[in-house]
C-alpha positions in Angstrom: 59.6 -20.3 -7.1 61.7 -20.1 -4.0 60.6 -22.7 -1.2 59.4 -21.4 2.1 62.1 -21.6 4.7 59.5 -22.2 7.9 59.9 -25.7 9.2 56.4 -25.8 10.2 55.0 -26.0 6.8 56.9 -29.4 6.2 55.4 -32.9 6.6 55.8 -34.4 10.0 57.9 -37.3 8.5 60.2 -35.2 6.4 62.8 -35.1 9.4 66.0 -34.5 7.5 64.6 -31.5 5.5 63.3 -30.0 8.9 66.6 -30.3 10.2 68.2 -28.7 7.2 65.8 -26.0 7.1 66.2 -25.0 10.9 70.2 -25.6 10.5 70.3 -23.1 7.7 68.2 -20.7 9.6 70.2 -20.9 12.7 73.6 -20.7 10.9 72.8 -17.6 8.9 71.6 -15.9 11.9 74.5 -16.9 14.4 77.2 -18.3 12.3 79.0 -21.9 12.9 80.5 -21.3 16.2 77.3 -19.7 18.1 74.4 -21.8 16.7 74.2 -25.1 18.4 72.8 -28.6 17.8 70.5 -28.4 20.6 69.1 -25.0 19.3 68.7 -26.5 15.7 66.8 -29.4 17.1 64.3 -27.4 18.9 63.7 -25.3 16.0 63.3 -28.4 13.8 60.9 -29.9 16.3 63.1 -33.0 17.1 65.3 -34.0 19.7 69.3 -33.9 19.9 69.5 -37.7 19.2 67.5 -37.5 16.1 69.9 -34.7 14.7 73.0 -36.5 15.4 71.6 -39.7 13.8 71.1 -37.8 10.6 74.4 -35.8 11.1 76.9 -37.1 13.5 79.1 -34.0 13.5 78.1 -30.2 13.6 80.4 -29.5 10.7 78.6 -32.2 8.5 75.3 -30.4 9.2 76.8 -27.1 8.4 77.9 -28.2 5.0 74.8 -30.0 4.3 72.8 -27.0 5.3 74.8 -24.7 3.1 74.5 -26.9 0.1 70.8 -27.3 0.6 70.4 -23.5 1.0 72.2 -22.9 -2.3 70.5 -25.6 -4.2 67.1 -24.9 -3.0 67.6 -21.0 -3.9 66.9 -19.7 -7.4 70.5 -18.2 -7.6 72.2 -21.1 -9.7 69.3 -21.0 -11.9 69.0 -17.4 -12.6 72.7 -16.9 -13.5 72.9 -19.8 -15.6 69.8 -18.8 -17.5 71.0 -15.3 -18.2 74.4 -16.3 -19.2 72.7 -18.8 -21.7 70.5 -16.2 -23.3 73.5 -14.2 -23.8 72.9 -10.7 -25.5 74.7 -7.4 -25.5 76.2 -6.0 -22.6 73.8 -3.5 -21.4 70.9 -5.8 -21.7 72.5 -8.7 -20.0 74.0 -6.9 -17.1 70.8 -5.2 -16.2 68.7 -8.4 -16.5 71.4 -10.3 -14.4 71.7 -7.4 -11.6 68.1 -7.3 -11.3 67.4 -11.0 -10.8 70.1 -11.8 -8.8 69.3 -8.7 -6.5 65.8 -10.0 -6.4 67.2 -13.4 -5.2 69.0 -11.8 -2.1 65.9 -9.4 -1.5 63.5 -12.4 -1.0 66.0 -14.3 1.1 68.5 -12.3 2.9 69.7 -15.3 4.8 71.1 -17.0 1.7 73.9 -14.0 1.6 74.6 -14.3 5.5 74.8 -17.9 5.2 77.6 -17.7 2.2 79.4 -15.1 4.2 79.7 -17.4 7.3 80.7 -20.2 5.5 83.6 -18.5 3.8 84.8 -16.6 7.0 84.6 -19.5 9.8 85.4 -22.8 7.9 88.2 -23.0 5.1 86.9 -26.6 3.9 83.5 -25.5 3.5 84.6 -22.2 1.7 86.6 -24.2 -0.8 83.7 -26.8 -1.4 81.3 -24.1 -1.8 83.4 -22.4 -4.4 84.4 -25.4 -6.4 81.0 -26.8 -6.4 78.7 -23.8 -6.9 80.3 -20.4 -7.4 83.2 -21.5 -9.5 81.1 -22.7 -12.5 79.0 -19.6 -12.3 82.1 -17.5 -12.3 83.8 -19.3 -15.3 80.6 -18.9 -17.3 80.5 -15.2 -16.6 84.3 -14.9 -17.6 83.6 -16.6 -21.0 80.9 -14.1 -21.7 83.1 -11.4 -20.9 86.0 -12.7 -22.9 83.4 -13.0 -26.0 82.7 -9.3 -25.4 86.4 -8.5 -25.4 86.9 -10.6 -28.7 83.9 -9.0 -30.3 85.0 -5.5 -29.5 82.0 -4.7 -27.5 84.1 -3.8 -24.6 87.9 -2.8 -24.2 90.7 -5.8 -23.1 90.1 -6.7 -19.4 91.2 -9.6 -17.3 87.9 -11.6 -17.4 88.4 -13.1 -14.1 88.9 -9.8 -12.4 85.9 -8.4 -14.1 83.7 -11.2 -13.2 84.8 -11.2 -9.6 84.1 -7.5 -9.4 80.7 -7.9 -10.8 79.6 -10.7 -8.5 81.2 -8.6 -5.4 78.9 -5.7 -6.7 75.7 -7.9 -6.6 76.5 -9.4 -3.4 77.6 -6.7 -1.0 74.7 -4.2 -1.0 72.4 -6.3 1.4 75.0 -7.5 3.5 76.7 -4.0 4.0 73.3 -2.3 4.5 72.5 -5.0 7.1 75.9 -4.8 8.8 75.6 -1.0 9.2 71.9 -1.1 10.5 70.9 0.9 7.2 67.5 0.6 5.5 67.2 -2.6 3.1 66.3 -2.3 -0.5 62.8 -2.9 -1.4 61.4 -4.6 -4.4 60.7 -1.1 -6.1 64.2 0.0 -5.9 65.8 -3.4 -7.5 65.3 -2.3 -11.0 67.1 1.1 -10.2 69.7 -0.8 -8.6 70.2 -3.0 -11.5 70.4 -0.4 -13.9 72.9 1.4 -11.9 74.9 -1.9 -11.5 74.9 -2.2 -15.3 76.1 1.2 -15.8 78.9 0.9 -13.4 80.0 -2.2 -15.4 79.9 -0.7 -18.5 81.8 2.2 -17.5 84.5 0.0 -16.1 84.5 -2.1 -19.0 84.7 0.6 -21.3 81.8 -0.3 -23.8 82.9 0.1 -27.3 79.7 1.2 -29.2 81.6 0.8 -32.6 81.8 -2.9 -31.6 85.2 -3.2 -33.8 86.3 -6.9 -33.5 89.5 -7.4 -31.5 92.5 -8.5 -33.7 
């Protein structure tokens, strides 16, 4: 279950977590450069000195907020569980699509924060990739390679295919928000996941004969 993002729901003594929640919300809404430590302190219901005592530099707070946001979401858990379950391509891709799309629908700020992290600070981008995205990407690459070897899909570069899949799942909400379009709702997630699976299968050239690759 996704944790609430409201700092007012936290115990008064949990100061560090209050700051992280407020920072994640501010950075997701405004980015690193526009959000200020004073705004974050106000949102966390603490003073500036308290924020600086926990995080002496704004960039330290930025990374801590990003890491907290990723770890407190269900994104890693969802992807890891789907990959561990395995299965034939259509079923797995539809399940993966439906669950990842639901994560971003339930918490749109997660996608915005990840985008800001990659655009604004190279150091955070590398840490985010190495610490959280790379393991998931590698897991997906291994699965795609296994499909190639079993003859379920045509020969493809697993790395390129995995990146394309992640991009297809990550982009819809952010692009819709960028262009001011109506956001998907819970009822449309299943249909979007079905279309995602179909597009992937067409691109991967699903081999229904499943002849092993020699």
